[in-house]
matplotlib code that plots the C-alpha trace (Angstrom):
import matplotlib.pyplot as plt

x = [104.2, 107.6, 106.3, 105.1, 108.6, 110.3, 107.9, 108.6, 112.4, 112.2, 110.2, 112.7, 115.6, 113.9, 113.1, 116.6, 118.1, 115.7, 116.7, 120.4, 120.1, 117.7, 118.8, 115.3, 114.1, 110.5, 110.1, 111.8, 109.3, 106.4, 107.7, 108.2, 104.7, 103.1, 105.2, 104.5, 101.1, 99.0, 101.4, 101.5, 97.8, 98.3, 96.4, 98.2, 101.7, 102.9, 106.4, 108.2, 110.8, 113.5, 115.8, 116.4, 112.7, 110.3, 107.7, 104.9, 103.3, 100.4, 99.7, 96.8, 96.8, 95.6, 93.5]
y = [83.5, 83.8, 86.6, 88.5, 88.2, 89.3, 92.3, 93.4, 93.0, 95.2, 97.8, 97.7, 98.2, 101.1, 102.8, 102.3, 103.8, 106.8, 107.3, 107.2, 109.6, 112.1, 115.7, 116.8, 114.6, 115.9, 115.1, 111.7, 110.8, 111.9, 109.8, 106.7, 107.0, 107.3, 104.4, 101.9, 102.9, 100.6, 97.6, 98.1, 99.1, 102.4, 105.6, 107.9, 108.4, 110.4, 111.8, 113.9, 116.3, 117.5, 120.2, 122.8, 123.2, 120.3, 120.0, 117.5, 116.3, 114.1, 113.2, 111.3, 109.5, 111.5, 109.5]
z = [98.9, 97.2, 94.9, 98.0, 99.6, 96.4, 96.1, 99.7, 99.2, 96.1, 98.0, 100.9, 98.5, 96.7, 100.0, 101.4, 98.2, 98.5, 102.2, 101.4, 98.5, 100.1, 100.7, 102.0, 104.9, 104.7, 101.0, 101.6, 104.3, 102.2, 99.3, 101.5, 103.0, 99.5, 98.3, 101.2, 102.5, 100.3, 100.8, 104.6, 104.7, 106.6, 106.1, 108.5, 109.9, 112.8, 113.0, 115.5, 114.0, 116.3, 114.7, 117.3, 118.1, 118.4, 115.7, 115.4, 112.2, 111.2, 107.6, 106.2, 102.9, 99.9, 97.6]

ax = plt.figure().add_subplot(projection="3d")
ax.plot(x, y, z, "-o")
ax.set_aspect("equal")
plt.show()
C-alpha cells in the first residue's frame, strides 16, 4: 500500500513538472496521457481546446 502511494506521488510530481515546463500544450497533454493511462486504467481522453475557435479532440490509447 505504501509503495502504491509512493509510486503515485512520483507520477504526480513528474506530471506536474512536465506541465510547468511545457511550451506546447498539445504535446504535453499527449505525454501526460501516455504516462498515466496504464496507472489510471484509461484508454481514451476527451479534451476541449478553446483558443479563439473551439476545437474538440478525442484520442485513444495506441498500443
